[in-house]
N, C-alpha and C positions, 0 to 999 in steps of 0.2 A: 563247489569251491573250495579251495585250499585253504589251509591254517595261515599263509603267508599272504593270500591276496584277501582274507578276512581282517586280519590285523592291521595291515600297513596305514590302509586308508585312514582308519580310526585313531592311528599316533601319530600320521603325517606331521600337522601342525603343531604338537605338542614337542614331537623331536627334533623339527628344523634346527639346525645348527646347535643341538644340545648333547647328542648322545653320537661320539665319533669313534670307530675303534682304532686300535693300535697300528694296521695295515691296511692296504686296499685290497689285498688278497682275502681278509677277512669280512670285507663289507659289500652290502648290497644297496645299490643306488635307485632311485626313481628320478628322471631326468623331465625337464619341462619340454612338452614336445616341439619339436626343431630347433632348439637351442644347445641342447646335450649339456646344461648346467643342471647338477643336481640338485633337487629342492629340498630333499632330506637323505639323511645317509644312517643306515641301522647296520649292527653285527648280522651275520647270516641267522638265519629262521633259526630258532631253538632248538636245544637248548643251550642257554649260555650262561656265563657266570658274570656280576654285576662289576667283578674287577677287571673284567676286561673292557668296560667303558669308561671311557674318558668325559669325566665332567669338568668341565672347564673351570668352574668356579671352586672345587673341591678342596684345592690347596688354601685358598683365602678361608674357607669353612672352618677348615680342621685349623688353621692358625688362630681363628678367632674362638674357637671352642676351649684354646688352651690359655686365653688371656682374660685378664682381669674383669673384662667387659660382661663376660658370659659366666662367671663362676656366681652361678645361682645360692651357693651356700655362703659366701663371702658377706661380710658384715656390711656392707655397701648397699647390699639387696635384702638382707633377712631381718635388718636392726626393727623394723615394723611390723612384723608378723604377728608378735602379741596383742597389737592393736587391729592388726587385721586391715589396717590400710595406711597408704604413705601421704602425709600431708603434702598439699598442694605445692608449696614452695620446694619441698626436697623430692617430691615426684619428677619434677623437671629434668633433673640429671640420674636419679636413681630407678628410674623407669621408662622403658621404650614409651608407653603409653602417655606418661606425664610430659616427656620430649614434644610429642606429636601434638600435643593439646597445647603446650605452650607456643607453639609456632604455628597453630591453626592449621595443622596436615591433617588431622581429622575431621575437618570441617567445622571445628567450631571456632570461636572468637579468637585470637590470638591473644597470648597472656597467660597466666597462672592459670589451671585448669580451675574449673567452679566448686570441685569436689574432690577430697580425697581419694588417690587411686589405689586400685585395690593391690595387694602384695603380688608376689611371685613373678614379677618381670624383671628383665635385665635389659642392657644396651643391645637390644636386639638388632638385626640386619637393617630393619624399616628405619630405625633411629636415624642412620647415616645416609640410607639409600634409597629414601622416600621420594619420588618423584618430585613432591614439591618444595624438597630442599634448594632447588636452585633458584627458587622465587625469593628465599631470603637476601635481602640485601645491605642488613645492618644487624647487629647484636647489641644490647643495652648492656654497659659494666657496674658495678656495684658505686663507681663513683659518679654515674651518671651521664658520661661518655657514651655516644653513640659510634661504636665501630662500624665503619663499613668493610663488610666480607665481599672476598673477589672470588669465592667457589663456594660449594655448599659444603666441602671437608673442613675447608675454615670457619663455616657457620656452625656446624658441628664440636667442632673442636672448642672453639672460643664460647659456646653458650655454656660449657660446664666447665672449661678448665679456668674461669676468672676469678677464682675465690667466689667470697661471698659477703666481703664486706673492702671498705677501702680506707684513706687515711681520714677521709670525710667523716666514717662512721665513728672513728675517735674522737674527732673534732667535737661533734655534735655531742658525745657521752661526755666530755670533760666540760664543756659549756665554758663560762666564767669562773670556775672553781679555782682558789688558789693554788698554785702548783705544788707546793709540798704539803698541803693539809689532807689527812685521809677522811675518804668520805664512805662510808657504808652502803650508801646508796650506788656506789660505782661498782661495776662489775667487769672481769675480761671481756673484752672484744676479742673474739676469735676469727680469724679471717679465714676458716676452712681449710680444704685440703688440695693439694696439687694444683694450685693455681698458676700453673703454667705460663696460660695466656696473658694473665695480668701482670706476671714478672715480666715477661717479655717485653709488654708496652711501657715499663718503666714509670718515666714522670707523664706519662701520655695516659697512661692507664689509671693513675693516681692511687697503685695497691697501698703503698707502703703511708704511714705517717711521715710528711714532708715537711720540715721545720722551716722555719719563717727565716728568711734572709739566704736559706741556703739552695744552691742549683743542683738539680739531679738529673742524672742521664735518661733520655727518651728511649722510644722504642730500641731493641737490639737487633737490628736487620741483619747483623753477622754478615756474610760475604756470599756472592754466588758459587756454588749453586742452590743454597739455603734460602727457599723464599718461603715457606710455609712448614706448619708441622708434620707434612707429610716428607719433606725432605729429609728427615732425620729419624723419622720414626715409622715402622710399618703400619698401616693404617689397619690391620686385623689382629696380630701377634702383640702389637703396641710396642715390640721392642727397638732399641735403638740400631740403625742402620749404620754400623762403623764404618762401612766403605764411603761414605760421605763425609767423614772426616778425614780419611786417608787421602782425599782429592787434595785437602792444604796442608792437614797436620801430618807429621811424621808416625802419630800413634792413633789407634782407634778407640782408645780408653779415653774416654772424656774425662777423667779425673785428673789424667796427667797430663793435660793439656794445659797451656798457659799463654794469655793472650796480654797480658801487662808485662812491661819491662821493667816496673818497679816492685820493689818489697811492700806488701799492705799490712802485713801481720808483725812489723818490725823484728824480723829474724833477719833480713836481707837476703835470704834463699829466692832466687828466682829459676833456679833448677826444677821447682816442685811446680804441680799443676795449680790454677788458680782456685781451685776446691779447696786444697788445703789452708790457703790464706782466708776464705770463707769460714771455714771449720774453725780456724783459731778463734777470728773475731768475734764468731758468735759466742765462743766459750768465753771471752774477755768480756763480752757484752751479760752474760749470764752472771759473771762474777759481780759485774756491777751492780746488777739488779739486786741480787742476793742481799749486797752490802748496803744499797740505799734501802731496801725493805726493812733492813734490821736497825740502821742506824738512824734513820729519817722518818719512812713510816712508821715505825715504831714495834712490826711484827714480821719475824722474820718469815720467807717465803723458800717453799720447795716445789720443784715442777718435777712432773710425772705426766709423760707423754701418752701413757696407756690408758689414762681415764679424765674425762671430762670434766671439768673446766680446765685441767691439767696445773694451775698453779693452786697451792694448797696452803695453809695456814701450818708453821713450823715454831709454836711458841716456844716449845725449850730449845730450840735449835740444836736439836740431834741429826739433821738432815733428812727426817721422817715426816711425812704429813701426820697433824695432829688428829685423832680419831674421836668421833662422838656417834653413841649407837651405831656402833660397828661400821661406820662411813667416815671417809678422809673429808677433814673439816676445808672448805672452800676458802680461798682468803677473800678477805673483806677490808682491808686495811689500803685500798688503792687511793693513790691520788694522782691527780692528772699527769705529773711528770713520769710516773712508774708506768702509768697504765702504756703511755705512748711508747715509751721502749720495752716494755713486753710486747706490744703487739707488734712492733717490728721485727722483734726475735723472732715470733711465731710464723710471721710473714714469711721472713727469710728462710726458715725452717721447716715450713710444711710444705715449701716447693723441693724436691730432693735433687731436682734438676737445675738451681737457679745459676750453678756455676757455668751452664751453657746456655740457659734462656736469656740472663742479663747479670752478668758476675758483676759490672760497673754499679747496677743500681743496688744490688744488695750490699757490695762494701759501702756505699754511701749510707745507706739507711742504716748499717751496724756502727760506724763511725759516729754519725752525728748522735744516735741513741745514747752511746757509751761517753760522750763527749759530754751531753747535756746530763747525764747523772753525776757524772764527777764534778761537775760543776756546782753541783747541792751537796756532796758529801767532801768536799775539799780535797781528794786525792789529786795524785800529779799528773793529769792526762797526758802531758809532753813526754814523760817520762816513757809511757807505752811503747812509742817509737812508730804509732800507727799511721798509715796513709790513707788518704780518703782516694 
């Protein structure tokens, strides 16, 4: 028995359709009797180099390895290393094992994992490619909305990119407390990070705090050929596919694209991207938050996006967080009005792609929050020239 006749039967099943060499002259095939159809293809009998074997999913794997989903050293996956396990509610998105448990893909009952999940995992291949993903028909949003998903890709994306709170979370937190009275029991409600799906859903998903008497844009469906997340994002590298933008827009730079014919930031400049309007109005709202905190709540506030819970006391007004025992002092003079506005500011700015996902919703939240704060401080809101 030759080496070739010994090894080919052993590897035939595993290699069917998997290893394909670069040219027919470098291949040996086995055909099904009487059909002439190759049942498997292998390089010529060794020795041979792995770089001559084409693996169909090699590029996808390489792209994933370079993405944030596989970065095992990032804060998203090492945050719980000292504790040795990831809390169930966090593990759903910060561990492939937690994700599979949440959806019952590991034969457990769907829902939060019963126990903390061991550290060391990432958003691995099976997170999105588990055979059971196709059985998921809906995903619960923080607002309580049950969103029907149309594909396994949408199920995966929406599960983790929906933020972790909603406007309802703020409503519950403030209850019936007086709008402009600081309450030490109140604390910042954090919408979490990268809530692209929630942003996209707009008033349907209810990510932001939506003020009474105001109407808000619903889901931003964009336009064909944009149908879901994968229309714009490479599923493995996560990079934006600029070619999709170029189908309708003159540039692939998403920050330079404008989809509104009016100026929202009072500048009158409609030649710049809508991103700039959102950025400018975010700055206006932050200034209004700082003014209200100092004049109405009675304690100046400073924002530090690098440290949770982001909003800190600045009693002396020097623009730096107060320190106590070597640590920044968290802000504890929240009023309901201030909390609503700060939550909306964070919800808009936590999604770095909100200018694409739902710019209209973002501008509405910023406008209404600023207007509400100005009503309390007595500022001339109309003079800002903002447009909703």
